[in-house]
C-alpha positions in Angstrom: -12.4 6.0 -14.6 -8.8 7.9 -13.6 -9.7 10.0 -10.1 -13.0 9.0 -10.6 -12.5 5.6 -9.6 -14.2 4.2 -6.3 -11.8 2.6 -3.6 -13.8 -0.4 -4.5 -13.5 -0.6 -7.8 -9.5 -0.3 -7.5 -9.7 -3.0 -4.4 -11.6 -5.0 -6.7 -9.2 -4.7 -10.1 -6.5 -5.1 -7.3 -7.7 -8.4 -6.0 -8.7 -9.5 -9.4 -5.0 -9.2 -11.0 -3.2 -10.4 -7.5 -1.5 -6.9 -7.4 -1.0 -4.4 -4.9 -2.7 -1.0 -3.3 -0.4 1.5 -3.2 -1.5 4.4 -1.3 -2.0 7.0 1.5 -5.4 6.8 1.9 -6.1 5.7 5.8 -10.4 5.2 3.9 -8.1 1.8 2.1 -6.8 0.5 5.9 -10.2 0.5 7.4 -11.5 -1.9 4.0 -8.6 -3.7 4.6 -9.3 -4.5 8.7 -12.9 -4.5 8.0 -13.2 -6.1 5.2 -10.1 -7.8 3.9 -10.2 -5.8 0.2 -7.9 -5.4 -1.1 -5.9 -8.5 -0.2 -2.6 -6.4 -0.4 -2.0 -3.2 0.3 1.5 -0.5 0.8 0.1 1.8 3.1 2.5 5.2 2.9 3.2 7.1 5.8 5.5 9.8 4.7 3.5 12.9 5.2 3.6 15.3 2.7 6.8 14.4 0.6 8.5 15.7 -3.1 7.9 12.3 -5.6 11.4 12.7 -6.0 12.2 11.4 -2.2 8.9 9.4 -2.4 10.7 7.1 -4.9 13.8 7.3 -4.0 12.8 5.9 -0.4 10.4 3.1 -2.3 13.7 1.5 -4.0 15.8 1.5 -0.9 13.5 -0.4 1.2 11.7 -2.1 -2.6 13.8 -5.8 -1.8 12.6 -5.4 1.9 9.2 -4.5 0.8 9.1 -7.2 -1.2 10.5 -9.7 1.6 7.5 -8.5 3.7 4.9 -9.2 1.3 5.8 -12.9 1.2 5.2 -12.9 5.1 2.1 -11.0 5.1 -0.8 -8.3 3.3 0.0 -5.1 4.9 3.1 -3.2 5.1 3.0 0.2 6.3 6.0 2.2 5.4 7.3 5.8 7.1 10.9 7.4 6.1 12.1 5.6 8.9 10.9 2.1 9.0 8.8 -0.6 7.7 6.0 -2.4 9.7 4.2 -5.7 8.2 0.9 -5.6 10.1 -0.2 -9.1 11.0 
């Protein structure tokens, strides 16, 4: 349903397909913390950033992000750091 998809339907689909929800939306954080949905979450906390800079940050950090998801289910990326939330 594209932009009309609800957060819960996105989380459900991600969980069914064993995917990670990548978002800037704090509503997913609330759902993760309160209900454990989605099962895996990558929160992008960079503020407004051009897409090419975001892609560059993801490429630079992808190995570490992947490693963090082997240790936990909630990773946050800022412009300066990665945090594994336990």
